[in-house]
N, C-alpha and C positions, 0 to 999 in steps of 0.2 A: 303301877309298873314295875314287875319284878326283874330281877338279874338275877341271870340263869348261865351257870358255869356247866361246860362241855365240854369233855374229853376222850381222845382217843389213840389209838399208836399212831394213828396217820389219818386218814381224811374221810374214816367211814365212817365217824360217827355224824357223818352229814348227813346219813342216809336217817340217822334218828332224829337230826337238828330239822329233816324234812317234815317229819310225819309231827313233833312239835310246833311247826309256824302254821301248822293246818289246826292248834287248839289255840296259840295264841301266837297269833300274828301280830302283834305289838310290843312284845314285852321287849327289852335289853339281852343280849345273847354274849357270853363269852367263850367262842371256841377255839381251844387248844391244841393242835395236832403234834403228838411227840414222834415227829414221823424222820427226825435222827435217831431213835432207836426201834424204827417199823422194822419188820411185825416185831408182836409181842409173844406172838404162838411157841416158839420158841427158847426164850426167857423165862429164867427164875422168878418164883414167887416172891423173893429178896428183895428183887431188881425193881420189878412189877411196880410191888408195895411202896420201895423209895421211891421212883416217881413219881406217884401218883400221892403219896405227901408234898411233896414241889410242888407242882400242878395246883394242888386244893390247894394250898396254901398259899399261893398268887391269887388266883379266882378271889377267895375268904378278904385279901389285902385293895381288891379291887370293888367291894361290893356284892358278893354274889349271896344270893338269900337262897339259894339251893343249888345242887351241883347230880351233874348225869353223868354218870362212867357207862362213856357211850360204845364201850367194849367188854365183849363176852370174857375174852380171859382177863384185862384186868378184875374187872368185876368179880369174878372167882378167887382171884389172885389177892383182891384188899379190900374190896368194898367190907368189910364184915369189921377188920380194924379203922380201916376212916370212920367206920360208923362208932367205935371204942372214944376213938380218940377227939370227934368232932361231936358228942352227942344231941348237941342241940341245933345242928344243920341235918336239910333233908339231904339225902342219897338216895339215886336214882340208879338202880345196875341192871343190866341185860340178864335175860335169861331163856338158854335155847325153848322154844315153844315146843315143845314133847309134849307138853297136852292135852292142848287142841289139835296136836297130828295123830294121837294115838286116837281121840277120838273120833276123828272124821275119816281114817282110813277105810277103804274098802277092801284091799287086800290083807289088810294085816300086818302090811311090811312098810315100815316109813324110815327115811336116809335122815343121817344129822351127816350135814357138810359146816365144818369148825376147826379152829385153830388146834394143832396139839396140846396147846396149852388149857385150852377149855374140854376138851374131851377127857380129858386126866382131873381134871379139877373135882373135889369130892360135890362141890356144886352142881354141876351137873350132872354127876353118876347117883348122887340120891334124887335129883332129877326124875333124871330115868328110871328109877329105881320104885318109885312112888306111885308115875303114871303110867308105865309102860308095860306094866304085867305082863298083859295079853294080849302085847303083839309084837311081833321083831322090829328090834330096831337094828340095821346097818348103821355102820359108822364109817365116815373118810374123812381124811384132813385133806382139807381144801388144796392142794400143791402148788402154791404160784399165785392162788389169787390176790391175794392181797398185795404182790406185785405187781398184777396188772391194773390195778383200780389207782395205784399209785404214782403208774408209770403212764396214765388214763388213755389204756388200751381195753376199750370198753367193747370193741367190736375185730369182728376180721378172722379171716382164718386161724391166723397164729393166736388166737383167744381162743378159737373155740377149741381148736386143738389140745390148749393147755385145760378149760374146763373141762371136757370130757376125760380124759383122762382118770379125774375122780368122779366125772359126775355117773359113766358107766356101769360101774360095780354097784350103785344102789339099784337104776334100772333094772340089770340084768339078776338082780335079788327080788325086785317085784315090788321096786316102790313103790306108789303114788302117791305117795306125801312124802314132799322132803322137806327138813329144818333146813333153814338158813344162821349157824349158830356162830356167822361171825356180821358185824357191825358194813364191814365194807363190800360183805357178798352180794345185798339187792341189789349193788350197780351194773351186775353182770347178772340180772335179773332176764333181761330181755335173750341171750344168749342163752341162759339155763332153761328157758321156757322155750326156748329154739332149739335144741338139743334134746329135749322131754317130749314136747312134746303138749298138746293141749287134757290128754288126760289123768298128766302129771302135775300136782296142786305144789307149789312154793311158800312156805310162811314165814313174812319179817316177823321177827318180834318186836320192831322198831315204833305200830302204832302203840302196843298196850303198853310200850316205857310210854309214852307221850300220854297215855290217859294218865297212867300211872304218879306223872308227875303233876299233871294238875289236880291230883286228889290230894297228892302230899305240899302242896301248895295251900289249898284249901284246909287241911290238917292241920297246919301250921298256921292257919288266916294270916297269909301272905298274897297281898293282894296283888292278879295278877289283869295281863292283856289291857289295849288300848284300842285305838279306831284301826280298825281291819282294812289299812291302806296299805299293800303291799310297797309302797313307795319308801314308806315309815319307819323302814326295816332300821334296827340297832343291831348289826353283828360285828364282832369284831373277830377278826381272826388274828392268832397266833400261830408260830412255831418254832421248835426246835433246831428248826433246818430248813429249805424252802419250802414259802409257801403255796409255790403258784399251784401245784394240783388242787388245794384245798380252797383259794379262789375259783381258779375252774368249774369247780365241781359244783361249788354256790352259786355258780350264773345260773345253772341247770336245772336247780331244787327248785 
């Protein structure tokens, strides 16, 4: 059985844990929500790296075998340095799924919803420039999306109005495929799909991250998974602030 540390600026990383549990249903999971400092999108890279170092150190002290940086902004700001500082630890990060979006678009226009930190990061810009050269990419910050999820406002007229303000420019530009570039955003997928209609496809990078975690565990010869009985889930949640949101979201994943 492997011990996996998963961190995010808040509760969004639970969308990644949800996908990991499909592949590793009975391993040990340590989840840390840094919600006292959420959102990360407007924070400096130096601040985010400092928080990641502290959280990773806590995971390793608890016996973590691998660590998932389940936050696009933190991945962009910190994962390269974390890998340099702990070269023997498998780190899995998040990357906006620009490549599958570019390959799958029919209109030739893809949208990217992400935080400001992700959209200006070299990791995202390099991915976009490498894989989206033949398509038009329209980018928008999901203004207020993280706050909606952290406040458990996942539906209703107010939520739809906030989501529509960032989504509609992508739809007007002709995007038929939209990349969700923040792990909080999949919790708003029902609202996004309702507003966009069935002809628009949304891509969540969490399943790819879950598959990469399994590959990394195998590459490092780390044994994983036990009985696939949901009642045997071993998930510990800690946070730098209130943990109510993470615990309530965990109950529905």
